[in-house]
N, C-alpha and C positions, 0 to 999 in steps of 0.2 A: 732366435728361438721363436717358434710360431706361437700364436695365442693358444692353440690346442695343446701344445706340449707344455706350456707354462701352466695351464689349468690342471693338467695331469700331475705335474710336479707338486703344486700346492695341495692337491687332494691327497697325494701320497704322504706328504709331511703331516697333514692333519690326521691321517689315519695311523700314524706311528706312535700315538700316545704322548706326544710332546705337549706339555701343559705350560701355560703362561705362569710366570712367577710374580709375586707382589713385592714391591719395594718396601723393605722394613722401615717402620716409622719409630723414631725415638720419642717415647712417651714421657721421658724424664724419669727421675728417681721414684722409686716406689714410695707411697705415702707412709709416714712414720706414725706410730700410735702415740697419743698424748700420754705422758707419764702421770700428770696431775700431782706431781710431787712439788709441794710449795717450797720456794727458796727458804733456806734455813734462816731463822730470825729468833732471837731470844726475848727481845722486849719490843713492845709496840701495840698496835690496835688491830684487832681482827677485822678484816674486810672480806666479804664473800664475793667470789667470782664464779663464773660458769666454766666448767671443764667437762668436755664430752656432753653428756646429758644430765649431769649432776651439778649441784652448787656446793663449792667447798671454800674453805677459808685460807687466806694468806695473811701474814702479819706485816704491817707497814708502820712506819713512823709517821704519826699524824700530830702535828704541832698546832695548838690553838693559840691565837694571840692572847696576851694577858687580859683578863677581865671578860673574855668571850667564851665563857664556859657554861652558858645556859643551854637548855634543851634545843632551842631553835638554832643557835650558833653551832652547837656540836652536830646537829643533824645536817646542817648545810655543809659543814666541812666534810663529814662522812659521805654525803651525797656527791660532793666534788670528787672524792676518791673513787667512788663507784663509777662515775661517768668518764673518768680519765682512762686513757689506754693503759693496759697492763705494762709493767716494766719488761725489758727484754727477757730477763730470766723467767718471769711469769709466762710470757708468751711462748717461750721455748718449751715450757712444761705443759702447754696446752690451754692455759687460762685465757679467758676473754670476758668482756662485760656486755650485757644486753640492756643496761639502764640507758634510756634515751637521753640525749644531750639537752633536750628542751624541758626536762623535769626539774622542778625547784621545790624547796620548802618555803611555803608562803606564810607560815605562822605556827603558833602552838596554842594549846589550851590545857586545862587541867592544872594539877599542882605538881610539886617536885616529886611527890610519891608516885603519881600516875600521870606523867605528861602525855599529851596527845600531840602528835606531829601531823600538821596539815600539809598535804602535797598539792601541787598545781594541777595534777590529774588524779582522778579517782583510782584507788588501788586496783580495782577490778578492770580498769582500762589498760593496765600495763601488761607487757608480755609476762607470762607466768614466771619465767626464769628471773627476769628483772625484779619482779615483786618479791621473790624469795631472797634475792640478793639484798634488797632493802630490809626486809623483815629481819633476817638473821644478823646483818651488820648493826642495825639499830638495837635489836633485842640484846645482843651481847655487850652493848655499851652500858656502863653503869648509870650514866646520866639519863639515857633514853628508855632503857628496858630493865627487866629483872633477871636477865640471863637466858630466858627462853621465850619471852613474849614482848610485844610492843603494841601501843595503841596508835592507829593511823586513821586519817580521814582525808576526804577530797576537798575541793574548793567549797566555800560557803554557798548556800542556796542551790547546791547540786544534789542529785540523788545519793551521792557518796559522802555527804557532809556529816552524817552521823558517825562518830568515832566507833571503831571496832577493834577488838583485840586479835592480833595475828600471832600465831605460834611458830617458832622455829624448831621444828622437830626433825628427826632423822627421816621421816616419811617425806616431808616437802623438800629436803635437801637432795634426797635420792630420786624423787619423782616430783618435780616442781608443779606438774598439773594438779597435784593434790591441794595446792594452795587456793583453789577455787571453791573449796568446801568449807562450811562453817560448822564447828561442833556445837552441840547443845550446851547451855550454860552449866549444866550439872555434870558434864563429862569429865571435868578436871577440877573438882571442888577443892582439892588440896593445894592447888597452885604449884604442884611439883612439875618439873620438866616433862613434857610429853615426848615419847620416842617411838610410839607404835600406833598412834591414832591419826586419823585424818585431821589436819591441823588448823586452818585459819578462817578468817572472816570472808565474807562474800559481799560484793557490791551489786 
C-alpha cells in the first residue's frame, strides 16, 4: 500500500466518528459513612473521642492502681486513654483521637473541691478537638470535675500558667472550634451545666 493510500485510509477512519475509549480504573469500594454509635457498655468511665466533626463519648473500663486515686493520677490515667488508639469496635464506628502523644499531666493545684490539672502544653496550643476531648473526659470524672467543667492550666511560668475553667457543653461537643472562646464570669452564676452558650477558657 502506498503512503498516499495509507494516509487516505487513516483520514477516512478518523472521519467516521470513531472515538478512543478510556480504560476503566478500579477506585476501590465507596467510602462508608461513620455511624458514631459507641460500642455498648454498661459500666465504666466516659472517654471522649472525635467522630466526624464532633466529639462524643464512649465507655471504657479504666482501672486505677490501689492508692492512685488523686487528681493527678486520675488525670494521667484518663489522658493515657485519650492518647491510645481506639479499639477496633470504636474505629469501625468512626471514632478517632486527636490528643497528641507528647502531652502529659505535669502536676496539679487547688484542693479536692476544685482541683487544677496542669498540662505539659497550654490548653490553647492544642488542636481544638483534642482540647474538647480532654475537657469533657476530665469534667465528667467526679475526681477532676463537677460533671460539666474542669480547671486546666499550662506549664509554670508560661502564658497559660493561670488556671481557667473550661466547660463541656453541647456547643463545644458539636463544634469544637467554640472551645477557643471564654464566657464572662457572670454568664453562668448558678454553676448549672451549660448547653447552649459558647463555653470555655482561652489561652
